[in-house]
C-alpha positions as CSV (number, residue, x, y, z in Angstrom):
1,X,0.0,0.0,-0.1
2,X,3.0,2.5,0.7
3,X,4.2,2.0,-2.8
4,X,0.9,2.8,-4.2
5,X,0.7,6.1,-2.2
6,X,3.8,7.3,-3.9
7,X,2.6,6.8,-7.3
8,X,0.8,9.8,-9.2
9,X,-2.7,9.8,-10.2
10,X,-1.7,9.1,-14.0
11,X,0.4,6.1,-12.9
12,X,-2.5,4.8,-10.8
13,X,-4.9,5.2,-13.5
14,X,-2.4,3.1,-15.8
15,X,-2.2,0.5,-13.1
16,X,-5.9,0.2,-12.6
17,X,-6.4,-0.5,-16.2
18,X,-3.7,-3.0,-16.4
19,X,-5.1,-4.9,-13.4
20,X,-8.5,-4.6,-15.0
21,X,-7.3,-6.4,-18.0
22,X,-5.5,-8.8,-16.3
23,X,-8.6,-9.7,-13.9
24,X,-10.7,-10.0,-17.4
25,X,-8.2,-12.4,-19.0
26,X,-8.0,-14.4,-15.8
27,X,-11.9,-14.8,-15.9
28,X,-11.6,-16.1,-19.3
29,X,-9.0,-18.6,-18.5
30,X,-11.2,-19.8,-15.4
31,X,-14.2,-20.1,-17.6
32,X,-12.0,-22.4,-20.1
33,X,-11.0,-24.4,-17.0
34,X,-7.3,-23.8,-17.7
35,X,-6.6,-21.9,-14.8
36,X,-4.6,-23.3,-12.0
37,X,-4.0,-20.7,-9.5
38,X,-7.3,-19.5,-8.3
39,X,-5.7,-17.2,-5.9
40,X,-4.5,-14.8,-8.8
41,X,-8.2,-13.7,-9.2
42,X,-8.5,-12.7,-5.5
43,X,-5.3,-10.9,-5.4
44,X,-6.1,-8.8,-8.7
45,X,-9.7,-7.8,-7.1
46,X,-7.9,-6.7,-3.9
47,X,-5.2,-4.7,-5.9
48,X,-8.0,-3.1,-8.0
49,X,-9.9,-2.2,-4.8
50,X,-6.8,-0.7,-3.2
51,X,-6.1,1.5,-6.1
52,X,-9.8,2.7,-6.4
53,X,-9.8,3.5,-2.6
54,X,-6.5,5.8,-3.2
55,X,-7.9,7.4,-6.1
56,X,-11.2,8.3,-4.3
57,X,-9.3,9.5,-1.2
58,X,-7.2,11.8,-3.4
59,X,-10.5,12.9,-5.2
60,X,-12.1,13.9,-1.8
61,X,-9.2,16.1,-0.8
């Protein structure tokens, strides 16, 4: 979380898009039954939530 707080708004937006695309790809692999590491989806969702939380905190200030 500390390293996310150091990033700029533009970097957070880029990271958010990357994580959302990775999560989308992960969902497709799960649907195709070729995913082995199911924890990856949970980690991606949490990462997306952390980024969105920081972006909303900055927006409110």
